[in-house]
C-alpha positions as CSV (number, residue, x, y, z in Angstrom):
1,M,0.0,-0.1,0.0
2,A,1.6,3.2,-1.2
3,T,0.9,6.6,0.3
4,D,0.3,9.6,-1.9
5,P,2.8,12.3,-1.1
6,D,0.3,15.0,-2.1
7,A,-2.1,13.9,0.6
8,T,0.4,14.0,3.3
9,S,1.6,17.5,2.3
10,D,-2.1,18.7,2.4
11,L,-2.3,17.5,6.0
12,A,0.9,19.2,6.9
13,G,-0.5,22.4,5.4
14,S,-3.6,22.3,7.5
15,D,-1.6,22.0,10.7
16,L,0.2,25.2,9.8
17,A,-3.0,26.9,9.2
18,E,-4.2,26.0,12.7
19,D,-0.9,27.4,14.2
20,D,-1.3,30.7,12.4
21,A,-4.7,31.4,13.9
22,P,-4.7,34.5,16.1
23,E,-4.8,33.9,19.8
24,P,-8.0,34.9,21.4
25,T,-8.0,38.1,23.3
26,F,-8.7,38.3,27.1
27,V,-12.2,39.6,26.5
28,E,-13.0,36.6,24.1
29,R,-11.6,34.2,26.7
30,L,-13.7,35.9,29.5
31,E,-16.9,35.7,27.3
32,K,-16.3,32.0,26.6
33,F,-15.6,31.3,30.3
34,V,-18.9,33.0,31.4
35,W,-20.8,31.1,28.7
36,I,-19.4,27.7,29.6
37,S,-19.5,28.3,33.4
38,S,-23.1,29.5,33.5
39,G,-24.2,26.5,31.4
40,M,-22.3,24.1,33.6
41,F,-23.6,25.6,36.9
42,S,-27.2,25.5,35.5
43,V,-26.9,21.8,34.8
44,A,-25.2,21.0,38.1
45,A,-27.8,23.0,40.2
46,L,-30.7,21.4,38.3
47,G,-29.1,18.0,38.8
48,L,-28.7,18.6,42.6
49,A,-32.2,19.8,42.9
50,F,-33.6,16.9,41.1
51,T,-31.5,14.4,43.0
52,G,-32.5,15.8,46.3
53,Y,-36.1,16.0,45.3
54,V,-36.3,12.4,44.0
55,T,-34.0,10.5,46.4
56,F,-34.5,12.3,49.7
57,A,-37.9,14.0,49.1
58,A,-36.2,17.2,50.4
59,Y,-38.8,19.6,49.1
60,E,-37.8,22.5,51.2
61,E,-34.0,22.4,50.2
62,A,-34.8,21.8,46.5
63,G,-36.3,25.3,46.0
64,S,-33.0,27.1,46.3
65,N,-31.3,24.8,43.9
66,F,-34.1,25.2,41.4
67,L,-33.9,28.9,41.8
68,A,-30.1,28.9,41.2
69,A,-30.6,26.6,38.2
70,I,-33.2,29.0,36.7
71,A,-31.0,32.1,37.3
72,A,-28.0,30.4,35.8
73,S,-30.0,29.2,32.8
74,G,-31.1,32.8,32.3
75,I,-27.5,33.9,32.3
76,F,-26.6,31.1,29.9
77,G,-29.5,32.1,27.6
78,L,-28.4,35.7,27.7
79,T,-24.8,34.9,27.0
80,T,-25.9,32.6,24.1
81,Y,-28.1,35.3,22.7
82,L,-25.1,37.7,22.8
83,K,-23.0,35.2,21.0
84,F,-20.4,34.6,23.9
85,G,-20.0,30.9,22.9
86,P,-18.2,29.4,20.0
87,P,-19.1,30.7,16.6
88,S,-21.8,28.8,14.6
89,E,-20.6,27.0,11.6
């Protein structure tokens, strides 16, 4: 099985194109961090509320977790609307 030298040179060229990409600025990194962290916190808070509600029947404590999940979901939705996340392709 012989390899095509043109195919390997194309792969090497694509690696160079990735290396030449500009490094994101501090603001871009901060926007992505806010987007990712708000989404992860929302899922974690909702998961904790659901787990406590189902397994321990802790109805009183679940309310604060649901409130935190709703607030984080709102922030996640706002940051998504403002396009803080990765670009759509």
